[in-house]
N, C-alpha and C positions, 0 to 999 in steps of 0.2 A: 504494500500500500504506500509506503514511504517513497519508494522508487517511482511509482506511478504519479504521485503528487509532485515530485521533483521534475519529472518529464513534462507534466502539464505546465508547471511554472516556467520551465525553460521555453516551451513552445509559445506561451503567452508573452514572455519577454521578447522573444525574437519577433513575433508578429507585431507587437506594440512598437518595437524599435523600428521595424521596417515601415510601419504606417507613419510614425512620427517623421522619419527621414524623408519619406516621399512627400508628406505634407509640407515639410520645411522647404524642400527644393521647389515644389510647385507653387507654393503660396508666398515665397520669400519676397516677391515684388510688392505684394500687397501689405505685408507686415511692416509697420513702422519700426525703424531701428534695427532691422535685420540686414546684415551684409549678405546679399545673394551670391551664390556660387556662380562662377563663370560657366556659361553653357554655349553661347554663340557670339563670338567676337564680331562677326559680320553684322548681325542684327544690332548689337550694342554700339558698334562703330557708326552705323547709319543713324541710330537714335542720337548719338552724341553730335553728329553733323547737323541733324535737323534741329536739335535743341541748343546748338551752339555752346556746348559745354564739353569739357574734357572727359574722356573715358579713364577712370581710375581703376588700376588693377592692384589689389592688395594680395601680395604673395605671402603665404603662411605655411606652417607645418603643424601637424597634429601635436598636441601636448607642448606647444611652444608658449611659455608663460609671457614672453614679450609680445607675441602675436595677440594673445588674449587681451592684454592691456590696451594695445593699439586699437583692436576691434571694438572693445567695449567702451573705452573712455574717449576715443577720438572719432572713429569712423561711423559706428552705429548711431551716435547722437546726431550726426549730420543727416542721417536718413529719417530722423523723426520729424522733420519739417512737414507740417500738415499741407502746405502748398506744394503740390507735386512738382510743378515746374521749377521750384527752388531747390529741390533735392539734387545732390550730385549723383552721377552715374558711377557707382562703385560695384566692382565684382571681386569676389575672393577667389584666389587660385591656390589650391593645395599643391605645393611644389613636389610632393611625393606621389600624387594621385595619377593613376593610369586611366581615370575616367575620361571617356571621349567627349570632346567639345568641338564645335565648329570654329574654324579659323576665319580670318577676314575674307578669304576667298571661298568660303563655305566648305572647304575640304575638311576631313576629319583629322583631328590631332588629339593629344592628351594634355591635361593640365600640366603634367611634368614637362612635356615638350614645349609648352608655352613659356614656362619658366626658363628653360634652356635657351630658347630663341631670343629672349630679352636679357640673357646673361645674368639672370638672377641666381645668386649663389648663397644668399643669406636671408633668413626670415627673422623678423618681418621686413619686407621691402614694399614700398608704394611707388607706383609709376603713374604719372600723368601723361596721357597721350592723346593725339588727335584721332579722328575717325578712321584713319588709315594705319594706325599703329606707330606713328612717328612720335618720339618722345618730345614733350613740350618743356620739361624741366629735368634737372638732375634727379636721379632716384633718391628717395628717402630710405636709407638703409639702417636697420637697427631699431631697437625699442626706445622707449622714453625713460632714460636713466637720469636725465638732468631736468625734467619738467619743461622742456622746450618744444615738445612735439607739436603742440598746437600752433606755435609760431612757424615751424617748418611747413606745416600744412597750409597755413595762411599765405605764406610766401609762394608756395607752389600753386595755389589757386590764383593768386594775383598774376604770377608769371604766365600761367596757362591762359588766363583770360586775355592778357595782352597779346600773346602769340596767336591765339585763335582769332582775335579781332583783325589781325594782319592777313590771315589766310583768305584767298579769294572766295572760296565756297562758304565762308562764314560772314562775309560782309553783307550788310543790309541791302536788300533790293537785287542781289545777284543770286542766280540759281545755276547750279552746274548743268 
């Protein structure tokens, strides 16, 4: 009887975890303050172009305490803005994941390969890029050990906005 109960609990835990993860991935866009996982760079790039904002990739690793601080204290709060158009476009990339995602050209790649392509070797790393994957700022590498991370993000947002304003497909009145 004891073994049967253990097996039942294990099955319930597995099914609950699977359901929670699926709900997290599917509903992340609609949940305020949740950094959605990367799924489609092409779609996100097009959205960044249309909304005239940078695409921000947050590279993390499981069980990374610095990643948790950056995610919870800096990036997730940015996504709590109730005005959707004011929310930044942030996606989390697990540097170790073999989960398939769509690249800018819609071909399949993995989250790990995205990290390799952008030469990300440390977690956390935050990249600000344009709709085509070109970096707009220097990467923000490492965690918040000096309490200056908010300033680094503010500077990256300002530099990105300036560079995006200069790009032809982001100027007012012009369409590609």
